[in-house]
N, C-alpha and C positions, 0 to 999 in steps of 0.2 A: 229374533231377527234372522232372516234367511242368510245362509252361508255366502251366497254370491253378493248380496247387498253389503254384508259385513266386510267382505274382501275389497269391494270397491271403496267403501268408506275408509278402510285402513290405507289403501293406496293414495286416496285423496289427502289424508292427513300427512302421510310421508312426503308427498309431492310438495304440498304448500309449506311444510316446515323447511324442506330443502331449498325452496325458492324464496323464502322470506328475506335473506340477505340482498337478493336482487331487487325485491320490492322496496326494501329500505333505501337502497342506492338510488333508485329511480322514483322515489316517492313524490317529489315535486312535479315531475313531468306527468306521471301516471294520474295523480290526483287532479291536476289541471285538465287532463284528457277526460276523466270520468265525472267531472264536476256538474256538467249540464244534467246528467241523469240523476245525480244526487239532489240537485236543486229542484228538479221536477217532483221527485219523491217527497221532499220536504213541503213543497207547495201543496201537493195533493193531501198530505196528512193534516195540514192546517192546524198545527199544534197549539195547545194552551200552555201557559207558563208552568203550571203545576203537573203536567203530564209525566207519566212513567212510560218510557219508550224502550222497546227492544229492537236492537239492530242485529240482524242475523247474517252470518257469513261476513263478518265485519272487516276481515283482513287487517289492514294497517290503521283502521279506525274511522273511515268515512263511509256514509254521511253521519255516523253517530256523533263524532266530535263536533261537527257544525251544529247538529241538533242540540247537543248538550250546552254549547256556548250560547244558545238562544233561549234556554229554559231557566228562568230566574228561580223558580221554586220546584222544578221537576228534576228528573234524572234519566240517564241513559244507561242501560245494561247492554254491552256488546258481546256477542257470542261468536265463536269460530271453532272449528275442529282443530286448527293448528295453533298451538301455543306460541310458536315462533312469530306468527303474524300478530297475535295479540300483545306480545311483548313490545313490538314496535308501536302499536296503538297506545299502549300505556305511556311509552316514552313521548309520543306526540302530544298526548294529553298533558303530561307534565311540562313539556316545553311551552305549551300554549296556556298554561295556568288553569286548565279546566279540571275542576274538582268533582263535579256531579256526573262522573263517568266511571263505570266499573266494567271489568271484563270477566267473562266466564268461559272456560274451555268446555265445550259440549257438542253433542251431535244434535242437529236440528230435528231429527226424527225421535229424539228422546229428550225434550227440553226439561230441565230440572226446576220448573216453576209450576205453581198451582194454577188451576183453572181461573179464567177471568182476572188475570193479574195486570195486564198492560192496556194502556189507553191507545197505543199505536205501535205498529211494527214496520220497520223498514228493512229491505233486503236488496242490496245493489249487486247484481251479477253473482247470485249464489245458486239459483235454481238449476242452471244447466250442469252443476257439479254434484247435485244431491242424488244419491243412488235411487231413492224412492221419493219422487217429487210430490205425489199425492199425499203420502204420509207426512211429508214436511209441511205442506200447507194445512193439513188437518191439525198438526201439532201447534202451528202458529195460531190457527183459529181457536184452538182449545184455550191457549193462554191469553187470548185477547178478550177484553171486557165486552159485554153486549153493547153494540153501538160503536165499538172500537174500529179503527181503520188500519188497513194494511196496504203498502205500496211496494212494488218490486220492479226491477229492470232486468231485461234479458237482451242479448244481442239480436238484431234483426238479421235478415237473410244475407248470405255471403256476398251477393252482388252489390250490397250497400256498405260492405266493410273491407275495402281494399287493404287496410292496415293489417288484416289477417291473411287475406287471400294472396297478396303479393308474395309473401314468404312461404306460406303453406302450399299454395298452388304450385310454386316452383319446386318445392321439395317433393310433392306428390308426382310431379312430372318426371322427376329424376330417380326417385327411389320407390321401390315396390313396398308400399305400406299396407298391411292387411286392414280391411275396414273394421272399425270397432263393432262389437256385437250390438244388436238393436237395443236402444234404450241406455247405452253406456254414456257416461258424462262426456260432454263435448261442447264446443263454443256455440254451435248453431242448433243445438238440440231443442231449444224452445222458440225458434225463430218463425215458425209457421203462424200466420195471423190467426188469432182466436184460440191458439193452443193453451196459453196461460189463462185466458178468460174462462175457458172450459174447466180447467183445473180448479180455479177459484170457485166456480159454480158447484163443482162436485163436492167441495169442502163446505158448502152451505153459505158461502159469502154472497152478498147482494150488492146492488148499485155498482156493478162492475164496469170499469171503463178501461180502454187500451188505446194508447196513442204513441206516435213516433217522436223520438227526441234525437237530434243530431249533435255530434261533437266533432272536435278536431284534435288530432294527434300532432302536436307542434314539435316535430323532431328537428326542424331547421336543416339538418343534413342527412344524407343517406347513411353515412357512418353511424350516426346516433340511432337511426331507425334499426339498423342491423344489430348493433350492440344491445339496445333495449330489448329487442325480441329474443335475443340469445340469453338474456339475464332473467326475464320474467315469464316467458311463454313456455310452459312445460312441454307441449306437443312439438315445438320447434327443436328444443334441446334433445328430446327423446328420439326424434327422427334423425337429426344430424349425428347423434352418437353412433348410428348404424353405418354412417358413411366414412370412407377413407378420406385422407387429406385432399386428394385430387378432386374427388366428388364434392367435398365441402367447398373448395375454391370455385368449382364450376357453378354450384348453386348460388354462392355468394355473388359471383359476377353477373349471373342471370337476374338475380333479385335487384342488384344495383342498376342494371340496364332497364329493367321494367319500371322501377321507381323513378329513375331519371328521365325516362321517356314520358311518363305521366306528369312530371313536374320539371319541365325543361329549364325553368328559371333557377333551379337549384334550391328553391325554398320549399322544403319538404313539410307541408302541413296537410295531413291525410284526413279526409272526411270519414266519419263513422256514423252508424245508425243503430239505435236501440229502440225497444218497445218498453213503455212503462205501463204497468198494469196496477189497477187500484180496486179495492173492494172493501166492504163493511160487514161486520158481524151482526 
């Protein structure tokens, strides 16, 4: 593995482990927010009861847990780079009494499974963080059975995701943040229409489709929005850590103004947009 890719992977692992307590704290709100994308992935996979399913970049467990709860004779193996996130997934499985659910800490570019193992693969919002996206989809394709299905979601363009741009746009306006190197992990790295479909095609997948799915981040108040983003969004925390207290307060007041202007009734329910991509081996 190239040195640069290894470095990015290690940074990702460290970041997600560091933020796992925040994801646990906000699990209910974030899982409600991301549910439409998980539901669309599940719909496209059209699973049978005895299927063996791989959920990649599983985080705190979804959509793998929902899939497992619907498989009477099948099983879900959930993988992630960050053991801290998978510990929460295990806890969530236990709390929900889901037994056919297993977690494995591993890198998507080096999956520890034999060729042609899985009937289906789900991956909700993982690709934009993978150092080598083509290698990732090739690995997923390798462990997929012939005729097996894969579905993933990535964020759509910034203009359709005010929940990110409200805070990151304000930070960028106030703080000089060097642009990330080309191809570095980032929220909108996969947002160009057809980008993921092309990646799937390069990996040899067929019957590829790509469609938009919208969601709503139901914060209710601007305070909740601000606190959530400071607990779960790594780029926000990284950027604000470079600001002094005066600058932080300025950014916070500008974000509050922006959000309250958009939702003058005070009910902060922010629209989001994702792309869900499907393919078959």
